[in-house]
C-alpha positions as CSV (number, residue, x, y, z in Angstrom):
1,X,12.6,16.2,-130.6
2,X,9.9,17.9,-128.5
3,X,10.1,15.9,-126.0
4,X,13.9,16.6,-124.9
5,X,13.2,20.6,-125.3
6,X,13.2,22.5,-121.7
7,X,10.2,24.2,-120.7
8,X,9.7,26.2,-117.2
9,X,6.9,24.9,-114.8
10,X,5.4,26.2,-111.4
11,X,4.9,23.6,-108.6
12,X,3.1,24.1,-105.4
13,X,4.4,22.5,-102.8
14,X,3.1,23.0,-99.1
15,X,2.2,26.2,-100.5
16,X,4.9,27.7,-101.9
17,X,5.1,28.0,-105.4
18,X,8.9,26.8,-107.0
19,X,9.5,27.7,-110.7
20,X,11.3,24.4,-112.1
21,X,12.7,23.7,-115.5
22,X,12.1,20.5,-116.9
23,X,11.9,18.6,-120.2
24,X,8.6,18.9,-121.3
25,X,8.1,15.0,-121.3
26,X,8.6,14.7,-117.9
27,X,6.4,17.5,-117.2
28,X,3.7,14.7,-115.8
29,X,6.2,13.7,-113.8
30,X,7.4,16.4,-112.2
31,X,3.5,17.5,-111.6
32,X,2.2,14.3,-110.1
33,X,5.9,14.3,-107.5
34,X,4.3,17.5,-106.1
35,X,0.8,16.4,-105.9
36,X,2.3,13.3,-103.9
37,X,4.1,15.6,-101.8
38,X,1.5,17.6,-100.6
39,X,-0.8,14.8,-100.0
40,X,1.8,13.2,-97.7
41,X,2.2,15.9,-95.8
42,X,-0.9,16.9,-95.5
43,X,-1.2,13.7,-93.7
44,X,0.6,14.0,-91.9
45,X,-0.3,17.7,-90.6
46,X,-4.1,16.2,-90.1
47,X,-2.0,14.2,-87.8
48,X,0.3,16.2,-85.3
49,X,-0.5,19.7,-86.6
50,X,-1.6,19.7,-82.6
51,X,1.4,18.5,-81.3
52,X,4.2,19.0,-83.8
53,X,6.0,21.8,-85.2
54,X,5.5,22.4,-89.2
55,X,9.6,21.8,-89.9
56,X,9.2,18.5,-88.5
57,X,6.0,17.3,-89.7
58,X,7.9,18.4,-93.0
59,X,10.7,16.1,-92.3
60,X,8.5,12.7,-91.1
61,X,6.9,13.6,-94.6
62,X,10.4,13.4,-96.3
63,X,11.0,10.5,-94.6
64,X,7.6,8.3,-95.6
65,X,8.4,9.2,-99.2
66,X,12.6,8.7,-99.2
67,X,11.5,5.4,-97.7
68,X,9.3,4.3,-100.4
69,X,10.9,5.5,-102.7
70,X,14.0,2.7,-101.1
71,X,11.2,-0.2,-100.7
72,X,10.8,0.0,-104.6
73,X,14.0,0.6,-105.6
74,X,14.9,-2.6,-103.4
75,X,11.4,-4.3,-105.0
76,X,13.0,-3.2,-108.7
77,X,17.0,-4.3,-107.7
78,X,15.5,-8.3,-107.8
79,X,13.1,-8.1,-110.4
80,X,15.7,-8.5,-112.4
81,X,16.7,-12.0,-110.6
82,X,13.5,-13.0,-110.2
83,X,12.9,-12.6,-113.8
84,X,15.8,-15.1,-114.6
85,X,15.1,-18.0,-112.4
86,X,11.4,-17.7,-113.6
87,X,13.0,-18.1,-117.0
88,X,14.9,-20.9,-116.1
89,X,12.8,-22.5,-114.5
90,X,10.3,-22.6,-117.2
91,X,13.4,-24.0,-119.1
92,X,14.2,-26.5,-117.1
93,X,10.5,-27.9,-116.7
94,X,10.6,-27.5,-120.5
95,X,13.1,-30.1,-120.7
96,X,12.1,-32.5,-117.9
């Protein structure tokens, strides 16, 4: 049960070090999430650092990440039904 063991990791997000207690098995997910956040923020900074305030850039990055999350969630919601339909279609075609 080592994977369920809690550990404290330190994530650097936009120059701020944040200690987070996570399941050992989820550590790579948290590190990838922090990397994704930093990449998104840096992309927006490159585009808007001269015209937008830091807080506005952070909000834009958060919206971008949340939108990608929602798109993925919506895609996965329909994936189950698409798999069932494909399976049923295959069964019908085989019966004919």
